[in-house]
NUPA-10851 format. One record per residue (C-alpha): residue number from 1; residue in three letters; z, y, x. Coordinates in nm, 2 decimals, decimal comma. Layout:
BEGIN
(rec NUM "ALA" (Z Y X)) ...
END
This chain:
BEGIN
(rec 1 "MET" (-0,77 -2,15 1,12)) (rec 2 "ASN" (-0,98 -1,85 1,23)) (rec 3 "GLU" (-1,03 -1,55 1,07)) (rec 4 "ILE" (-1,36 -1,62 0,91)) (rec 5 "SER" (-1,22 -1,93 0,75)) (rec 6 "ILE" (-0,94 -1,70 0,63)) (rec 7 "VAL" (-1,14 -1,45 0,46)) (rec 8 "ALA" (-1,37 -1,70 0,32)) (rec 9 "GLN" (-1,04 -1,85 0,16)) (rec 10 "GLU" (-0,92 -1,54 0,03)) (rec 11 "ILE" (-1,29 -1,44 -0,14)) (rec 12 "ALA" (-1,29 -1,76 -0,28)) (rec 13 "ALA" (-0,96 -1,75 -0,43)) (rec 14 "SER" (-1,04 -1,38 -0,53)) (rec 15 "ARG" (-1,30 -1,48 -0,74)) (rec 16 "GLN" (-1,14 -1,79 -0,88)) (rec 17 "ARG" (-0,89 -1,50 -1,03)) (rec 18 "GLY" (-1,19 -1,29 -1,12)) (rec 19 "ILE" (-1,09 -1,02 -0,85)) (rec 20 "PRO" (-1,35 -0,76 -0,77)) (rec 21 "ALA" (-1,44 -0,71 -0,39)) (rec 22 "GLY" (-1,58 -0,31 -0,41)) (rec 23 "GLU" (-1,34 -0,04 -0,43)) (rec 24 "GLY" (-1,54 0,12 -0,71)) (rec 25 "LYS" (-1,49 -0,21 -0,90)) (rec 26 "LEU" (-1,13 -0,27 -0,82)) (rec 27 "TRP" (-1,06 0,09 -0,93)) (rec 28 "GLU" (-1,23 0,05 -1,28)) (rec 29 "THR" (-1,05 -0,30 -1,31)) (rec 30 "LEU" (-0,73 -0,07 -1,21)) (rec 31 "HIS" (-0,81 0,19 -1,48)) (rec 32 "LEU" (-0,87 -0,07 -1,73)) (rec 33 "ASP" (-0,57 -0,23 -1,65)) (rec 34 "ALA" (-0,36 0,11 -1,70)) (rec 35 "GLU" (-0,55 0,16 -2,03)) (rec 36 "ARG" (-0,43 -0,18 -2,18)) (rec 37 "ALA" (-0,08 -0,11 -2,09)) (rec 38 "ALA" (-0,10 0,25 -2,21)) (rec 39 "ALA" (-0,21 0,12 -2,54)) (rec 40 "GLY" (0,05 -0,16 -2,54)) (rec 41 "GLU" (0,34 0,09 -2,44)) (rec 42 "GLU" (0,35 0,44 -2,57)) (rec 43 "MET" (0,62 0,50 -2,37)) (rec 44 "LEU" (0,44 0,45 -2,02)) (rec 45 "ARG" (0,14 0,65 -2,14)) (rec 46 "SER" (0,20 0,99 -1,97)) (rec 47 "LEU" (0,30 0,81 -1,63)) (rec 48 "LEU" (0,00 0,61 -1,63)) (rec 49 "ASP" (-0,19 0,92 -1,70)) (rec 50 "LEU" (-0,04 1,10 -1,37)) (rec 51 "LEU" (-0,07 0,81 -1,14)) (rec 52 "VAL" (-0,42 0,64 -1,25)) (rec 53 "LEU" (-0,58 0,75 -1,58)) (rec 54 "ARG" (-0,68 1,09 -1,46)) (rec 55 "HIS" (-0,81 1,01 -1,11)) (rec 56 "ASP" (-1,19 0,89 -1,04)) (rec 57 "GLY" (-1,09 0,71 -0,75)) (rec 58 "PHE" (-0,85 0,48 -0,55)) (rec 59 "ALA" (-0,75 0,75 -0,26)) (rec 60 "SER" (-0,66 1,03 -0,54)) (rec 61 "GLY" (-0,43 0,78 -0,73)) (rec 62 "LEU" (-0,27 0,64 -0,43)) (rec 63 "SER" (-0,20 0,94 -0,26)) (rec 64 "LEU" (0,01 1,06 -0,60)) (rec 65 "LEU" (0,10 0,77 -0,62)) (rec 66 "LEU" (0,28 0,75 -0,27)) (rec 67 "ALA" (0,39 1,13 -0,30)) (rec 68 "HIS" (0,63 1,05 -0,60)) (rec 69 "LYS" (0,77 0,78 -0,44)) (rec 70 "LEU" (0,92 0,96 -0,14)) (rec 71 "THR" (0,96 1,31 -0,29)) (rec 72 "GLU" (1,28 1,53 -0,24)) (rec 73 "ASP" (1,41 1,88 -0,26)) (rec 74 "SER" (1,32 1,97 0,10)) (rec 75 "MET" (0,97 1,78 0,06)) (rec 76 "PRO" (0,83 1,81 -0,27)) (rec 77 "ALA" (0,55 1,57 -0,41)) (rec 78 "GLU" (0,29 1,84 -0,35)) (rec 79 "ARG" (0,35 1,87 0,02)) (rec 80 "LEU" (0,41 1,48 0,07)) (rec 81 "GLY" (0,02 1,44 -0,12)) (rec 82 "GLU" (-0,11 1,65 0,11)) (rec 83 "ILE" (0,02 1,45 0,41)) (rec 84 "ALA" (-0,12 1,14 0,25)) (rec 85 "ARG" (-0,49 1,28 0,14)) (rec 86 "ALA" (-0,52 1,44 0,50)) (rec 87 "ALA" (-0,46 1,10 0,65)) (rec 88 "MET" (-0,72 0,93 0,41)) (rec 89 "VAL" (-0,98 1,19 0,46)) (rec 90 "SER" (-0,93 1,17 0,85)) (rec 91 "ASP" (-0,92 0,77 0,86)) (rec 92 "PRO" (-1,10 0,62 0,59)) (rec 93 "GLY" (-0,97 0,28 0,75)) (rec 94 "ILE" (-0,68 0,38 0,55)) (rec 95 "ILE" (-0,80 0,32 0,21)) (rec 96 "THR" (-1,01 0,02 0,34)) (rec 97 "ALA" (-0,72 -0,16 0,45)) (rec 98 "ALA" (-0,49 -0,04 0,12)) (rec 99 "ILE" (-0,75 -0,20 -0,08)) (rec 100 "ALA" (-0,77 -0,53 0,09)) (rec 101 "ASP" (-0,36 -0,53 0,07)) (rec 102 "LEU" (-0,39 -0,51 -0,29)) (rec 103 "VAL" (-0,65 -0,77 -0,33)) (rec 104 "ALA" (-0,43 -1,01 -0,10)) (rec 105 "ILE" (-0,16 -0,92 -0,33)) (rec 106 "ARG" (-0,33 -1,01 -0,61)) (rec 107 "THR" (-0,47 -1,33 -0,44)) (rec 108 "ARG" (-0,15 -1,48 -0,32)) (rec 109 "ASP" (0,10 -1,35 -0,57)) (rec 110 "PRO" (0,09 -1,55 -0,90)) (rec 111 "ALA" (0,30 -1,31 -1,03)) (rec 112 "ALA" (0,06 -1,05 -1,00)) (rec 113 "GLU" (-0,11 -1,13 -1,33)) (rec 114 "ASN" (-0,33 -0,79 -1,26)) (rec 115 "TYR" (-0,40 -0,51 -1,02)) (rec 116 "LEU" (-0,18 -0,23 -1,21)) (rec 117 "ARG" (0,17 -0,41 -1,14)) (rec 118 "PRO" (0,14 -0,41 -0,79)) (rec 119 "PHE" (-0,01 -0,08 -0,74)) (rec 120 "LEU" (0,28 0,07 -0,95)) (rec 121 "TYR" (0,57 -0,13 -0,86)) (rec 122 "TYR" (0,55 -0,33 -0,57)) (rec 123 "LYS" (0,75 -0,15 -0,31)) (rec 124 "GLY" (0,63 -0,39 -0,02)) (rec 125 "PHE" (0,28 -0,20 -0,10)) (rec 126 "HIS" (0,40 0,14 -0,11)) (rec 127 "ALA" (0,61 0,10 0,19)) (rec 128 "LEU" (0,30 -0,06 0,40)) (rec 129 "GLU" (0,06 0,22 0,28)) (rec 130 "TRP" (0,34 0,49 0,38)) (rec 131 "HIS" (0,33 0,32 0,71)) (rec 132 "ARG" (-0,06 0,35 0,74)) (rec 133 "ILE" (-0,02 0,72 0,71)) (rec 134 "GLY" (0,28 0,72 0,92)) (rec 135 "HIS" (0,09 0,54 1,20)) (rec 136 "TRP" (-0,19 0,78 1,18)) (rec 137 "LEU" (0,03 1,07 1,21)) (rec 138 "TRP" (0,19 0,86 1,54)) (rec 139 "ARG" (-0,12 0,85 1,70)) (rec 140 "ASP" (-0,23 1,23 1,64)) (rec 141 "GLY" (0,09 1,31 1,80)) (rec 142 "ARG" (0,29 1,41 1,53)) (rec 143 "ARG" (0,59 1,17 1,60)) (rec 144 "GLU" (0,86 1,37 1,38)) (rec 145 "LEU" (0,68 1,38 1,11)) (rec 146 "ALA" (0,59 1,01 1,14)) (rec 147 "HIS" (0,99 0,92 1,21)) (rec 148 "PHE" (1,05 1,16 0,85)) (rec 149 "LEU" (0,81 0,94 0,67)) (rec 150 "GLN" (0,97 0,62 0,83)) (rec 151 "SER" (1,32 0,74 0,75)) (rec 152 "ARG" (1,24 0,84 0,39)) (rec 153 "VAL" (1,07 0,49 0,30)) (rec 154 "SER" (1,39 0,30 0,46)) (rec 155 "GLN" (1,63 0,52 0,25)) (rec 156 "VAL" (1,39 0,47 -0,09)) (rec 157 "LEU" (1,23 0,15 -0,05)) (rec 158 "ALA" (1,48 -0,04 0,18)) (rec 159 "ILE" (1,19 -0,13 0,43)) (rec 160 "ASP" (1,19 0,01 0,80)) (rec 161 "ILE" (0,87 -0,01 0,99)) (rec 162 "LEU" (0,87 0,16 1,33)) (rec 163 "PRO" (0,52 0,41 1,29)) (rec 164 "ALA" (0,42 0,29 1,64)) (rec 165 "VAL" (0,37 -0,09 1,50)) (rec 166 "PRO" (-0,01 -0,13 1,44)) (rec 167 "ILE" (-0,07 -0,35 1,11)) (rec 168 "GLY" (-0,43 -0,50 1,04)) (rec 169 "SER" (-0,56 -0,50 0,67)) (rec 170 "GLY" (-0,51 -0,79 0,37)) (rec 171 "VAL" (-0,15 -0,75 0,43)) (rec 172 "PHE" (0,11 -0,89 0,16)) (rec 173 "ILE" (0,49 -0,81 0,22)) (rec 174 "ASP" (0,64 -0,98 -0,06)) (rec 175 "HIS" (0,95 -0,79 -0,22)) (rec 176 "GLY" (1,03 -0,63 0,13)) (rec 177 "THR" (1,42 -0,55 0,08)) (rec 178 "GLY" (1,59 -0,54 0,42)) (rec 179 "LEU" (1,24 -0,58 0,59)) (rec 180 "VAL" (1,28 -0,43 0,96)) (rec 181 "VAL" (0,96 -0,44 1,17)) (rec 182 "GLY" (1,04 -0,34 1,53)) (rec 183 "GLU" (0,83 -0,08 1,73)) (rec 184 "THR" (0,71 -0,39 1,98)) (rec 185 "ALA" (0,56 -0,59 1,71)) (rec 186 "VAL" (0,23 -0,62 1,61)) (rec 187 "ILE" (0,07 -0,76 1,27)) (rec 188 "GLY" (-0,25 -0,86 1,22)) (rec 189 "ASP" (-0,50 -0,92 0,92)) (rec 190 "HIS" (-0,45 -1,16 0,65)) (rec 191 "VAL" (-0,04 -1,17 0,71)) (rec 192 "SER" (0,19 -1,21 0,44)) (rec 193 "ILE" (0,53 -1,16 0,51)) (rec 194 "LEU" (0,83 -1,31 0,32)) (rec 195 "HIS" (1,12 -1,24 0,59)) (rec 196 "GLU" (1,33 -0,98 0,64)) (rec 197 "VAL" (1,29 -0,90 1,06)) (rec 198 "THR" (0,97 -0,89 1,26)) (rec 199 "LEU" (1,05 -0,79 1,64)) (rec 200 "GLY" (0,81 -0,81 1,92)) (rec 201 "GLY" (0,87 -0,90 2,25)) (rec 202 "PRO" (0,88 -0,71 2,58)) (rec 203 "LYS" (0,59 -0,50 2,67)) 
END
C-alpha cells in the first residue's frame, strides 16, 4: 500500500471518529475535552489548567507538559520547557509531526476516546515528542544534551530511542514500556509500534 493510500485511509477514519484535521481546530477540541474533564473531576482542575486550559495553542501546552514529565532537581521544568520551545521555534516540523502523532493515536487506538487522554497520559506519545526534540539537538551538534534527554526519557518513561534515529510523522507507539530503538533504525511515516525492540541493520 502506498503512502497516499495510507493517508487517505487515516483521513477517512479520522472523519468517521470526528477528528479535526487542522492545528487550531485540534487544540480547540482538546481544550473542550479538558473543560469537560475539569467539570467532571474537580481534583484534576489545577492540572488541566496548568497543562491545557491556560494555553492558547498546541505548542505552548505541549512544551510545558513535556517539561513536567522529565523535571528533576538538576534540570527544572523551566529549563526543560526552554529547550522544548527552542526546538519547536527552530523546527516547526516538530509541532506538525506531534499533531500528526496525536491524530494517529486518536485514529488507530480504540481506547483513545478523545484527545485529552493520549495528550496527558500516553507515555509513548511523550517519549516520541521528546525524541523529536532530542533529534533536533543531535542534528544541531548538541549531542550531550540530546543524550541527557534520551537518558531521562528512558529512566522516567521506560522508552529508549537513540537521538540519531530519524522518525517520520503520524507515529503511534502503543504503551511502549521496554521499547528500544537503536541508532541505525529508521522509522517512517504512519507507523504503529506495538513491540519492544526496533534495531536497524549495518550502515
